[in-house]
GULUM-11016 format. One record per residue: residue in three letters; x, y, z of N, C-alpha, C in turn. Coordinates in pm, whole numbers, plus 50000, padded with zeros to 5 digits. Layout:
BEGIN
+------+-------+-------+-------+-------+-------+-------+-------+-------+-------+
| code |   n_x |   n_y |   n_z |  ca_x |  ca_y |  ca_z |   c_x |   c_y |   c_z |
+------+-------+-------+-------+-------+-------+-------+-------+-------+-------+
|  ALA |     X |     Y |     Z |     X |     Y |     Z |     X |     Y |     Z |
...
+------+-------+-------+-------+-------+-------+-------+-------+-------+-------+
This chain:
BEGIN
+------+-------+-------+-------+-------+-------+-------+-------+-------+-------+
| code |   n_x |   n_y |   n_z |  ca_x |  ca_y |  ca_z |   c_x |   c_y |   c_z |
+------+-------+-------+-------+-------+-------+-------+-------+-------+-------+
|  GLN | 50085 | 49881 | 50000 | 50000 | 50000 | 50000 | 50089 | 50125 | 50000 |
|  VAL | 50065 | 50211 | 49904 | 50147 | 50332 | 49892 | 50093 | 50440 | 49985 |
|  GLN | 50185 | 50501 | 50057 | 50148 | 50615 | 50142 | 50240 | 50731 | 50111 |
|  VAL | 50180 | 50848 | 50094 | 50254 | 50971 | 50067 | 50215 | 51072 | 50175 |
|  VAL | 50314 | 51125 | 50243 | 50286 | 51212 | 50357 | 50372 | 51338 | 50350 |
|  GLU | 50305 | 51453 | 50352 | 50376 | 51581 | 50351 | 50397 | 51630 | 50494 |
|  SER | 50501 | 51711 | 50511 | 50527 | 51775 | 50640 | 50602 | 51906 | 50616 |
|  GLY | 50607 | 51989 | 50720 | 50687 | 52110 | 50712 | 50611 | 52238 | 50683 |
|  GLY | 50481 | 52228 | 50667 | 50404 | 52349 | 50640 | 50387 | 52433 | 50765 |
|  GLY | 50313 | 52543 | 50750 | 50288 | 52628 | 50865 | 50268 | 52772 | 50824 |
|  LEU | 50285 | 52861 | 50922 | 50266 | 53004 | 50902 | 50401 | 53072 | 50894 |
|  VAL | 50418 | 53158 | 50795 | 50543 | 53230 | 50778 | 50512 | 53370 | 50729 |
|  GLN | 50598 | 53464 | 50764 | 50579 | 53601 | 50718 | 50628 | 53617 | 50574 |
|  ALA | 50571 | 53714 | 50506 | 50614 | 53744 | 50370 | 50764 | 53769 | 50366 |
|  GLY | 50827 | 53713 | 50265 | 50972 | 53723 | 50253 | 51047 | 53609 | 50318 |
|  GLY | 50975 | 53529 | 50394 | 51038 | 53419 | 50465 | 51049 | 53292 | 50382 |
|  SER | 51095 | 53186 | 50447 | 51120 | 53058 | 50381 | 51057 | 52944 | 50458 |
|  LEU | 51028 | 52839 | 50386 | 50983 | 52713 | 50445 | 51039 | 52601 | 50360 |
|  ARG | 51060 | 52486 | 50423 | 51096 | 52367 | 50347 | 50992 | 52259 | 50374 |
|  LEU | 50928 | 52217 | 50268 | 50834 | 52106 | 50276 | 50907 | 51975 | 50250 |
|  SER | 50863 | 51873 | 50319 | 50915 | 51738 | 50297 | 50799 | 51645 | 50263 |
|  CYS | 50833 | 51539 | 50193 | 50731 | 51440 | 50155 | 50797 | 51303 | 50156 |
|  THR | 50744 | 51214 | 50234 | 50795 | 51078 | 50236 | 50695 | 50987 | 50167 |
|  ALA | 50747 | 50888 | 50098 | 50661 | 50793 | 50027 | 50705 | 50652 | 50061 |
|  SER | 50610 | 50570 | 50097 | 50639 | 50430 | 50129 | 50550 | 50341 | 50044 |
|  GLY | 50590 | 50214 | 50036 | 50511 | 50119 | 49958 | 50543 | 50120 | 49810 |
|  LEU | 50650 | 50190 | 49773 | 50693 | 50192 | 49634 | 50845 | 50203 | 49629 |
|  THR | 50902 | 50172 | 49514 | 51047 | 50186 | 49496 | 51073 | 50332 | 49464 |
|  PHE | 51102 | 50409 | 49567 | 51098 | 50555 | 49559 | 51178 | 50610 | 49443 |
|  GLY | 51298 | 50563 | 49423 | 51385 | 50618 | 49320 | 51338 | 50593 | 49178 |
|  ASN | 51238 | 50509 | 49161 | 51184 | 50481 | 49028 | 51070 | 50574 | 48990 |
|  TYR | 51028 | 50656 | 49084 | 50907 | 50736 | 49064 | 50937 | 50884 | 49049 |
|  PRO | 50900 | 50943 | 48935 | 50899 | 51089 | 48931 | 50803 | 51141 | 49037 |
|  MET | 50839 | 51255 | 49094 | 50758 | 51314 | 49201 | 50727 | 51459 | 49167 |
|  GLY | 50618 | 51507 | 49223 | 50581 | 51645 | 49196 | 50519 | 51714 | 49316 |
|  TRP | 50525 | 51845 | 49313 | 50459 | 51930 | 49412 | 50350 | 52012 | 49343 |
|  PHE | 50238 | 52022 | 49410 | 50124 | 52098 | 49361 | 50070 | 52182 | 49475 |
|  ARG | 49986 | 52278 | 49442 | 49918 | 52352 | 49547 | 49779 | 52391 | 49500 |
|  GLN | 49694 | 52413 | 49598 | 49559 | 52458 | 49567 | 49517 | 52563 | 49669 |
|  ALA | 49500 | 52683 | 49620 | 49453 | 52791 | 49704 | 49300 | 52785 | 49712 |
|  SER | 49247 | 52845 | 49814 | 49103 | 52844 | 49835 | 49032 | 52906 | 49715 |
|  GLY | 48938 | 52832 | 49658 | 48861 | 52882 | 49546 | 48931 | 52875 | 49411 |
|  LYS | 49049 | 52815 | 49409 | 49124 | 52807 | 49284 | 49149 | 52662 | 49246 |
|  GLU | 49188 | 52643 | 49121 | 49220 | 52508 | 49075 | 49359 | 52468 | 49125 |
|  ARG | 49381 | 52337 | 49127 | 49513 | 52287 | 49165 | 49617 | 52332 | 49063 |
|  GLU | 49729 | 52375 | 49115 | 49836 | 52431 | 49031 | 49962 | 52345 | 49043 |
|  PRO | 50015 | 52295 | 48931 | 50143 | 52223 | 48938 | 50255 | 52322 | 48963 |
|  LEU | 50347 | 52288 | 49052 | 50457 | 52378 | 49087 | 50590 | 52330 | 49034 |
|  SER | 50619 | 52205 | 49058 | 50751 | 52154 | 49025 | 50746 | 52002 | 49023 |
|  CYS | 50835 | 51944 | 48945 | 50846 | 51799 | 48946 | 50992 | 51761 | 48923 |
|  ILE | 51023 | 51637 | 48956 | 51161 | 51590 | 48950 | 51160 | 51445 | 48907 |
|  SER | 51256 | 51407 | 48826 | 51265 | 51270 | 48779 | 51310 | 51179 | 48893 |
|  GLY | 51298 | 51049 | 48870 | 51331 | 50954 | 48974 | 51474 | 50963 | 49023 |
|  SER | 51565 | 50989 | 48931 | 51706 | 51001 | 48968 | 51738 | 51136 | 49028 |
|  GLY | 51651 | 51233 | 49003 | 51677 | 51369 | 49050 | 51752 | 51455 | 48951 |
|  SER | 51785 | 51399 | 48837 | 51868 | 51471 | 48741 | 51789 | 51569 | 48655 |
|  ASN | 51659 | 51552 | 48652 | 51574 | 51642 | 48573 | 51469 | 51707 | 48662 |
|  THR | 51449 | 51837 | 48640 | 51349 | 51909 | 48718 | 51271 | 52003 | 48627 |
|  TYR | 51155 | 52042 | 48677 | 51070 | 52138 | 48606 | 51010 | 52230 | 48710 |
|  TYR | 50997 | 52360 | 48673 | 50933 | 52457 | 48761 | 50829 | 52538 | 48684 |
|  ALA | 50719 | 52563 | 48749 | 50622 | 52657 | 48692 | 50679 | 52798 | 48702 |
|  ASP | 50636 | 52882 | 48612 | 50687 | 53020 | 48611 | 50660 | 53092 | 48743 |
|  SER | 50551 | 53057 | 48807 | 50511 | 53126 | 48930 | 50609 | 53104 | 49045 |
|  VAL | 50689 | 52997 | 49037 | 50781 | 52966 | 49148 | 50927 | 52959 | 49104 |
|  LYS | 50951 | 52970 | 48975 | 51088 | 52959 | 48924 | 51176 | 53066 | 48987 |
|  GLY | 51291 | 53023 | 49036 | 51382 | 53117 | 49099 | 51358 | 53135 | 49248 |
|  ARG | 51243 | 53089 | 49298 | 51213 | 53101 | 49440 | 51204 | 52966 | 49510 |
|  PHE | 51155 | 52866 | 49438 | 51138 | 52732 | 49495 | 51241 | 52637 | 49433 |
|  THR | 51285 | 52542 | 49513 | 51379 | 52440 | 49466 | 51330 | 52303 | 49508 |
|  ILE | 51316 | 52215 | 49410 | 51276 | 52078 | 49437 | 51401 | 51991 | 49444 |
|  SER | 51399 | 51893 | 49533 | 51510 | 51799 | 49542 | 51458 | 51671 | 49605 |
|  ARG | 51540 | 51569 | 49598 | 51500 | 51442 | 49657 | 51622 | 51369 | 49711 |
|  ASP | 51597 | 51290 | 49813 | 51700 | 51203 | 49870 | 51643 | 51062 | 49863 |
|  ASN | 51684 | 50987 | 49763 | 51625 | 50856 | 49741 | 51660 | 50758 | 49853 |
|  ALA | 51774 | 50776 | 49914 | 51811 | 50689 | 50025 | 51716 | 50708 | 50144 |
|  LYS | 51666 | 50829 | 50159 | 51573 | 50859 | 50268 | 51427 | 50855 | 50222 |
|  ARG | 51406 | 50823 | 50095 | 51271 | 50817 | 50039 | 51195 | 50946 | 50063 |
|  THR | 51263 | 51056 | 50044 | 51206 | 51184 | 50078 | 51222 | 51285 | 49966 |
|  LEU | 51117 | 51358 | 49942 | 51113 | 51468 | 49845 | 51106 | 51598 | 49923 |
|  TYR | 51171 | 51702 | 49869 | 51173 | 51831 | 49937 | 51127 | 51942 | 49843 |
|  LEU | 51076 | 52047 | 49904 | 51050 | 52171 | 49830 | 51095 | 52286 | 49918 |
|  GLN | 51208 | 52346 | 49881 | 51257 | 52463 | 49952 | 51189 | 52585 | 49892 |
|  MET | 51121 | 52659 | 49976 | 51045 | 52775 | 49929 | 51102 | 52901 | 49992 |
|  ASN | 51152 | 52990 | 49908 | 51211 | 53116 | 49953 | 51131 | 53233 | 49901 |
|  PHE | 51150 | 53348 | 49964 | 51083 | 53472 | 49921 | 50932 | 53451 | 49909 |
|  LEU | 50875 | 53391 | 50009 | 50733 | 53362 | 50006 | 50653 | 53490 | 50015 |
|  ASN | 50538 | 53489 | 49949 | 50447 | 53602 | 49954 | 50306 | 53550 | 49978 |
|  PRO | 50214 | 53639 | 50015 | 50078 | 53592 | 50048 | 50011 | 53512 | 49937 |
|  ASP | 50049 | 53536 | 49812 | 49992 | 53458 | 49701 | 50034 | 53311 | 49705 |
|  ASP | 50133 | 53280 | 49784 | 50177 | 53140 | 49798 | 50094 | 53064 | 49901 |
|  THR | 50004 | 53132 | 49967 | 49917 | 53066 | 50064 | 49828 | 52964 | 49995 |
|  ALA | 49836 | 52841 | 50039 | 49761 | 52732 | 49975 | 49782 | 52603 | 50051 |
|  MET | 49708 | 52502 | 50012 | 49735 | 52365 | 50054 | 49834 | 52308 | 49954 |
|  TYR | 49941 | 52252 | 50004 | 50046 | 52197 | 49919 | 50040 | 52045 | 49921 |
|  TYR | 50052 | 51987 | 49802 | 50042 | 51843 | 49786 | 50165 | 51786 | 49719 |
|  CYS | 50201 | 51668 | 49762 | 50308 | 51591 | 49701 | 50243 | 51473 | 49628 |
|  ALA | 50302 | 51433 | 49517 | 50246 | 51321 | 49442 | 50356 | 51241 | 49375 |
|  ALA | 50327 | 51114 | 49354 | 50421 | 51023 | 49289 | 50356 | 50965 | 49163 |
|  SER | 50439 | 50947 | 49062 | 50390 | 50891 | 48936 | 50465 | 50763 | 48904 |
|  ARG | 50392 | 50662 | 48860 | 50458 | 50539 | 48818 | 50494 | 50541 | 48670 |
|  TRP | 50465 | 50653 | 48603 | 50497 | 50665 | 48462 | 50635 | 50726 | 48443 |
|  SER | 50679 | 50732 | 48319 | 50812 | 50783 | 48288 | 50817 | 50935 | 48303 |
|  TRP | 50938 | 50986 | 48310 | 50958 | 51131 | 48319 | 50897 | 51200 | 48196 |
|  ASP | 50916 | 51142 | 48079 | 50859 | 51202 | 47957 | 50708 | 51213 | 47967 |
|  THR | 50644 | 51110 | 48015 | 50499 | 51111 | 48029 | 50454 | 51212 | 48133 |
|  VAL | 50526 | 51220 | 48242 | 50494 | 51318 | 48346 | 50501 | 51459 | 48290 |
|  GLN | 50604 | 51484 | 48209 | 50618 | 51616 | 48148 | 50500 | 51650 | 48059 |
|  LYS | 50450 | 51549 | 47988 | 50344 | 51574 | 47890 | 50205 | 51578 | 47955 |
|  GLN | 50184 | 51493 | 48056 | 50051 | 51475 | 48113 | 50022 | 51562 | 48234 |
|  GLY | 50123 | 51616 | 48293 | 50100 | 51701 | 48410 | 50038 | 51624 | 48525 |
|  SER | 49944 | 51686 | 48593 | 49888 | 51626 | 48714 | 49818 | 51493 | 48687 |
|  ARG | 49772 | 51473 | 48563 | 49704 | 51347 | 48529 | 49799 | 51228 | 48535 |
|  ALA | 49929 | 51255 | 48536 | 50026 | 51147 | 48537 | 50052 | 51090 | 48675 |
|  TYR | 49995 | 51150 | 48777 | 50026 | 51111 | 48915 | 49915 | 51024 | 48974 |
|  GLN | 49957 | 50912 | 49030 | 49860 | 50817 | 49084 | 49850 | 50822 | 49236 |
|  TYR | 49955 | 50868 | 49301 | 49960 | 50861 | 49447 | 49978 | 51000 | 49504 |
|  TRP | 49885 | 51040 | 49586 | 49881 | 51176 | 49638 | 49882 | 51176 | 49791 |
|  GLY | 49948 | 51277 | 49846 | 49940 | 51296 | 49989 | 49813 | 51370 | 50026 |
|  GLN | 49792 | 51385 | 50157 | 49672 | 51453 | 50207 | 49683 | 51604 | 50196 |
|  GLY | 49804 | 51651 | 50180 | 49825 | 51795 | 50170 | 49864 | 51857 | 50302 |
|  ILE | 49929 | 51972 | 50292 | 49970 | 52044 | 50412 | 49954 | 52193 | 50386 |
|  GLN | 49906 | 52264 | 50486 | 49876 | 52406 | 50469 | 50002 | 52491 | 50483 |
|  VAL | 50015 | 52585 | 50392 | 50116 | 52689 | 50400 | 50044 | 52823 | 50397 |
|  THR | 50069 | 52903 | 50498 | 50005 | 53034 | 50507 | 50114 | 53140 | 50518 |
|  VAL | 50108 | 53238 | 50429 | 50206 | 53347 | 50428 | 50134 | 53475 | 50466 |
|  SER | 50177 | 53534 | 50575 | 50113 | 53658 | 50622 | 50187 | 53779 | 50566 |
|  SER | 50112 | 53884 | 50543 | 50171 | 54006 | 50485 | 50225 | 54098 | 50594 |
+------+-------+-------+-------+-------+-------+-------+-------+-------+-------+
């Protein structure tokens, strides 16, 4: 049974930083591309970043490029999202997801490529 669990969210002031973590069990972690998404209240889910199983390939949405960094430690079965220069527009529920498809498919299919999702964790940025 696959379990995906996010941690590290919370309340931070504008301009501050947070690091989200995501652990995944029940799968061969290093074989799975992983992604971070967020959903603000009243808005659609937004893809933020994804990383290939090896960690050698990454993608960032324009909204977070230059501020957020995705990484993974396959030995620890953990995915990270370092978030810097946070602003109130970053307030949302953040989700981690794993895909059993290839990196190429993940790139093409976006959120539809992910089969395993965490419950999400709240990030609130105060002005």
